[in-house]
KOLNUMI-359828 format. One line per 2 residues: number of its first residue (from 1); their letters; for each residue x negated, y negated, z of N, C-alpha, C, O, CB. Coordinates in steps of 0.1 Angstrom, whole numbers. Glycine has a CB too. Layout:
% KOLNUMI-359828
NUM> a> X:Y:Z:X:Y:Z:X:Y:Z:X:Y:Z:X:Y:Z | ... $
% end
This chain:
% KOLNUMI-359828
1> mn> 663:892:90:649:889:88:643:899:78:645:911:79:641:889:101 | 637:894:68:631:903:58:617:907:63:611:902:73:630:896:44 $
3> we> 610:916:56:598:922:60:586:912:59:577:913:67:594:934:52 | 587:902:50:577:892:50:577:883:63:567:880:68:579:883:37 $
5> qi> 590:880:67:591:873:80:587:881:92:580:876:101:606:868:81 | 590:894:92:586:903:102:571:903:103:565:902:114:592:917:101 $
7> kg> 565:905:92:550:906:91:544:893:96:534:893:104:545:909:77 | 549:881:92:544:869:97:546:866:111:538:859:118:551:858:89 $
9> nw> 556:872:117:559:870:132:556:883:140:562:885:150:573:866:134 | 547:891:135:545:905:141:542:904:155:547:913:163:535:912:133 $
11> nq> 534:894:160:530:894:174:543:892:183:543:897:194:521:882:176 | 553:885:178:565:883:186:574:896:184:580:900:194:572:871:181 $
13> vk> 575:901:172:584:912:169:579:925:175:587:934:178:585:913:154 | 566:927:177:561:940:181:566:943:195:567:955:199:546:940:181 $
15> gq> 569:933:203:575:936:217:588:942:215:592:951:223:576:923:225 | 596:937:206:609:943:204:608:958:198:616:966:201:618:935:194 $
17> ar> 598:960:190:595:973:184:591:982:196:595:994:196:584:973:174 | 584:977:205:579:985:217:591:989:225:592:1000:230:569:978:225 $
19> eq> 601:980:226:613:983:234:621:994:227:627:1003:233:622:971:236 | 622:993:213:630:1003:205:623:1017:205:630:1027:207:631:998:191 $
21> wg> 610:1017:204:602:1030:204:592:1030:214:580:1026:212:596:1032:189 | 596:1033:226:587:1033:238:574:1042:237:565:1039:244:594:1036:250 $
23> el> 575:1052:228:563:1061:227:552:1055:218:541:1060:217:568:1074:221 | 555:1044:211:545:1038:203:536:1030:212:540:1022:221:551:1028:192 $
25> te> 523:1032:210:513:1025:218:510:1011:213:514:1008:201:500:1033:220 | 503:1003:220:499:990:215:490:992:203:490:984:194:491:982:227 $
27> dd> 481:1002:203:473:1005:192:481:1008:180:478:1004:168:463:1016:195 | 491:1016:181:500:1020:170:506:1007:164:506:1005:152:512:1029:175 $
29> lq> 511:998:173:517:986:168:507:977:161:510:970:151:524:979:179 | 495:977:166:484:969:159:481:975:145:479:967:136:471:969:168 $
31> ka> 481:988:144:479:995:131:490:991:121:487:989:109:478:1010:133 | 502:990:126:514:988:117:513:974:111:516:972:99:527:989:125 $
33> rg> 508:964:119:506:950:114:519:945:107:517:936:98:494:949:105 | 530:949:110:542:944:104:546:950:91:555:946:84:541:930:102 $
35> er> 538:960:87:541:967:74:551:978:76:550:987:84:528:973:69 | 562:977:68:573:986:70:569:1001:68:573:1009:77:584:983:59 $
37> eq> 562:1004:58:558:1018:56:549:1023:67:550:1035:71:551:1019:42 | 540:1015:72:532:1019:83:540:1022:96:538:1032:102:521:1008:87 $
39> li> 550:1013:98:559:1015:110:567:1028:108:569:1036:118:568:1003:112 | 572:1030:96:580:1042:94:571:1055:97:576:1064:103:585:1043:79 $
41> gl> 559:1055:92:550:1066:94:547:1068:108:547:1080:113:537:1064:86 | 545:1058:116:542:1059:130:554:1064:138:553:1073:147:538:1046:136 $
43> vq> 566:1059:135:578:1064:141:581:1079:138:584:1087:147:591:1055:137 | 579:1082:125:580:1096:121:571:1105:128:575:1116:133:578:1097:106 $
45> er> 558:1101:130:548:1109:136:550:1111:151:550:1122:156:534:1103:134 | 553:1100:158:554:1100:172:567:1107:177:567:1114:187:555:1086:178 $
47> yg> 577:1106:169:590:1112:173:594:1125:166:604:1131:169:601:1102:171 | 585:1129:157:588:1141:150:600:1141:141:607:1151:140:589:1153:159 $
49> la> 602:1129:135:614:1128:127:612:1130:112:600:1129:107:620:1114:129 | 622:1133:105:621:1133:90:620:1119:85:624:1110:92:634:1140:84 $
51> ke> 614:1117:74:611:1104:69:624:1096:67:624:1084:70:604:1105:55 | 634:1102:63:647:1095:61:652:1090:74:658:1079:74:657:1105:54 $
53> ea> 651:1098:85:656:1093:98:647:1081:103:652:1072:108:656:1105:108 | 634:1083:101:625:1072:105:628:1059:97:629:1048:103:610:1076:103 $
55> er> 631:1060:84:635:1049:76:648:1043:81:649:1030:82:636:1053:61 | 657:1051:84:670:1046:89:668:1038:102:674:1027:104:680:1058:92 $
57> qv> 660:1043:111:658:1036:124:651:1023:122:654:1013:128:649:1045:133 | 641:1023:113:634:1010:110:643:1000:104:642:988:106:621:1013:101 $
59> de> 652:1005:95:661:996:88:671:990:98:674:978:98:669:1003:77 | 675:998:108:684:993:119:677:983:127:683:973:131:689:1005:127 $
61> fq> 664:986:130:656:977:138:655:963:131:657:953:137:642:982:140 | 653:964:118:652:951:110:665:944:110:665:932:111:648:955:95 $
63> ag> 676:951:109:689:945:108:693:938:122:700:928:122:700:955:105 | 687:943:132:689:938:146:681:925:149:683:919:159:687:948:156 $
65> l> 672:922:141:663:910:143:669:897:139:664:887:141:650:912:137 $
% end
Protein backbone atom coordinates (compact mmCIF):
# COMPACT_ATOMS: atom_id res chain seq x y z
CA UNK A 1 0.00 0.00 0.00
CA UNK A 2 1.46 3.38 -0.92
CA UNK A 3 1.15 6.50 1.22
CA UNK A 4 -1.66 7.96 -0.87
CA UNK A 5 -3.69 4.83 -0.15
CA UNK A 6 -2.72 4.91 3.52
CA UNK A 7 -3.75 8.55 3.75
CA UNK A 8 -7.07 7.81 2.05
CA UNK A 9 -7.77 4.91 4.43
CA UNK A 10 -6.26 6.49 7.53
CA UNK A 11 -9.28 5.85 9.74
CA UNK A 12 -8.90 2.11 9.13
CA UNK A 13 -5.09 2.09 9.15
CA UNK A 14 -4.65 4.10 12.34
CA UNK A 15 -5.88 1.14 14.41
CA UNK A 16 -3.01 -0.90 13.03
CA UNK A 17 -0.64 1.99 13.76
CA UNK A 18 -1.92 2.04 17.33
CA UNK A 19 -1.15 -1.69 17.64
CA UNK A 20 2.37 -1.13 16.27
CA UNK A 21 3.10 1.90 18.45
CA UNK A 22 1.04 1.63 21.61
CA UNK A 23 2.46 4.83 23.08
CA UNK A 24 0.89 6.94 20.34
CA UNK A 25 -2.34 8.51 21.52
CA UNK A 26 -5.51 8.95 19.52
CA UNK A 27 -4.62 12.67 19.31
CA UNK A 28 -1.19 11.78 17.91
CA UNK A 29 -2.76 9.63 15.23
CA UNK A 30 -5.28 12.36 14.40
CA UNK A 31 -2.38 14.81 13.97
CA UNK A 32 -0.58 12.43 11.62
CA UNK A 33 -3.62 12.22 9.28
CA UNK A 34 -1.84 9.54 7.27
CA UNK A 35 1.13 11.76 6.47
CA UNK A 36 4.35 9.72 6.47
CA UNK A 37 6.61 12.52 7.76
CA UNK A 38 4.19 13.38 10.56
CA UNK A 39 4.03 9.75 11.64
CA UNK A 40 7.83 9.46 11.56
CA UNK A 41 8.13 12.55 13.73
CA UNK A 42 5.61 11.26 16.26
CA UNK A 43 7.25 7.84 16.47
CA UNK A 44 10.65 9.50 16.85
CA UNK A 45 9.38 11.80 19.61
CA UNK A 46 7.37 9.25 21.61
CA UNK A 47 9.99 6.52 21.50
CA UNK A 48 13.13 8.67 21.61
CA UNK A 49 14.44 7.19 18.35
CA UNK A 50 16.84 8.54 15.79
CA UNK A 51 15.09 9.71 12.65
CA UNK A 52 16.57 6.85 10.62
CA UNK A 53 15.18 4.25 13.03
CA UNK A 54 11.74 5.89 13.06
CA UNK A 55 11.78 5.92 9.25
CA UNK A 56 12.73 2.24 9.19
CA UNK A 57 9.87 1.34 11.51
CA UNK A 58 7.35 3.36 9.49
CA UNK A 59 8.60 1.76 6.27
CA UNK A 60 8.20 -1.70 7.82
CA UNK A 61 4.69 -0.73 8.94
CA UNK A 62 3.85 0.34 5.39
CA UNK A 63 5.24 -2.90 3.95
CA UNK A 64 3.06 -4.91 6.31
CA UNK A 65 -0.17 -3.31 5.14
